[in-house]
N, C-alpha and C positions, 0 to 999 in steps of 0.2 A: 587583790583587786587593783585595777588600773583605770585611771580616769585620764583621758586625753582631751585637751582643748585645742581645737583647730582654728586657724585664722580665717575669718570670714572671707568668702569668695575664693581664696587661693588654696584652702584646705591644708596649708602648711601648719605643722604642729607648733603651737605657742608654748605649751608646757604640758608635762605629765605629772601625775601624782600616783605613787605606787604604795601598796601596803594596805593596812586596815583603815579604810577611809570612812569616817563617820557619815551617816545618812544626811546630817545637817549640811556637811560640806558638799556632798553630791547635790543636794537640793539647791544650795547657793549657786554652785557652778551652772546648773541647768537654768536657774532663774536669770543669772547674769549673762550666760553665753548661749542659751537656747539650744538649737539643734547642732551647734558646733561642739557639743560635749559628747564624747563616746565613753561609755563605761563598760569594761570587759571584766567578767569574773575570771579569776586566775585559772580555774580548772579548764576553761575553754582554751587557754593559751598553753597549757602544759603539753609537752610531747615526750613520749617515752624515748629516751636517748638511744636505747638499744635497737629501736626501729628506724633510726635515721640513716640516711645514706652516708653521712660523715662518719658515724660510728662504725659502720660496716667497712668502710674504706680504711679507717685508721687501724682497726683490729686485724685486718689482713696484712698490714705492713708492719705491725708491732711484734717484735720478737718476745718469746717467753721471759727472757731475762729482764727486758725493759718493763714488762708487765709486773714481774716480781718486785722490781725497784719501786714502781709507782705504788703498789699496794703497801709495801713496807714503809715507805715514807708517809703515806696517808694516815697510818695509825701511829706514826712517831717512833718506830722501832729503829735502833741502830743495826748495822749488819751483825755486830757481836750479839745483840739481844735476840735477833732472829735466829742466829746459829744455835743459841742455847735452847730456844723453843723447839727447834727442829731436832735437837739431840746431838750435842757434841760436834756441831759444825763450826769451823773456824770462820773468823771474819773474812779471811782470804777466800775461802770456798764460796761464801755468799757473794763476795765481790766478783769472783770468776763467773758465777752463774748469771749475775746481773749484766755482766759485760760480754756474755756469749762465749767465754773461754772454756766453760764447763757446761755440759748439758744438764738439764733438770730431769732426773730419773722419774719414772712413774711413781715410785714409792715417795719421793720427796714432793712430787706434784700433789699426791693425795694429802700429805700433811699440810701443804700450803693451802689446798682447797678447804680443808677443815678449819685451819687457822683464820683465813680471810673470809670464810663463808661464801665462796664463789665456786663456779663449776671448775672441775679439774682441767678442762680443755684450755683454760686461760694460761696454763703453765706448760703445755705440751706443744 
């Protein structure tokens, strides 16, 4: 939930409160600031990132190796650890894939897709 208090007449934001806001606090803000308080439920503000123009632009310019590195780092795997999970891949092979020096084969892309639980297309 988000509560925004606007400055009277200028509508400039004085302050915002985010998170689980108790009803008593909302009541106080409305009593103190009247119509200058706007309360927004979080689900009204959420946007599916996969539908945004930004995401579509960034994914068309991101190489499969860069995607691999992002997913690997997000789950805290080293290149060596990822190589072991893929089956006898050296750290250098993983590094080469991440840096675009080695292509990601369809077989490896399938393994990555299962490991990271994402569509195979992210790695092709």
